[in-house]
Residue, then its C-alpha position, 0 to 999 in steps of 0.5 A: x784334918x792334916x794330910x800327909x805329905x810323904x807316904x811311907x812305904x812300910x816292909x814287914x811289921x811295924x818298925x819302932x820309927x818311921x823312915x819316909x822313903x822320898x824324904x830319906x832319898x832327897x835327904x842323900x841326894x843333898x848330901x845329908x844324913x838321911x836320918x836327921x837332914x843335918x849332918x854331912x854324908x860324906x867326908x871326902x868325895x864318894x867316902x860316906x862318914x862313920x856316923x853322922x856328927x849331928x844325930x850319931x846314925x851309923x852309916x859305916x855299913x852302907x853298901x852303895x857298891x856299883x849301883x851309883x856309876x850305873x845310875x850315872x852311865x844309864x842317865x847320863x848315856x841317854x841325855x848325852x847321846x840324845x844331845x850329840x844326836x841332835x847336834x849332829x843333825x843340826x850342825x855338820x861338824x867334824x868328829x874331832x869337834x864333836x869329841x872336843x866338845x862332848x868329852x869334856x861335858x860328859x866327864x864334868x856331869x859325871x863327876x858332878x853327879x856320882x856324889x849325889x847319886x851315891x847319896x841317894x843309894x844310901x838314903x835308899x838303903x837307910x829307908x828300907x833298912x837294908x845292909x845293917x841300917x835295921x839293927x840286924x847284922x849284914x853277915x852271912x847266915x849260919x848254916x848247919x853245915x853237918x847236914x849238908x850231902x856231899 
């Protein structure tokens, strides 16, 4: 009897193909296409490819926007402030020494983590069929403005 290692999250009706959430996010975190896991997700530091070179999946309509920087700030803020406070309790150092230590660490870790986190957000959007990944248009809905009261 086989066991399923990656549970599938389903929203709405039955999709034509499965998009496991965890696998898609992990592929994005590894900067790979969330659909096939083979093609590169980024052509520049934070610029995703328009289409996957391996499977042809369109990536141009993703909307990661401000979520990756918010996640980086949330995680690094907690980790680095905690590290600063622990070292400040253990070693009495002048402020300029703490600044010389913690400012470069903050910059390097933020730059190292922003691309994988953005890839994970794109993988999340692909798995949940958000922002055009499900085949629907991401434009505003058409409303009948003639019925709108003035």
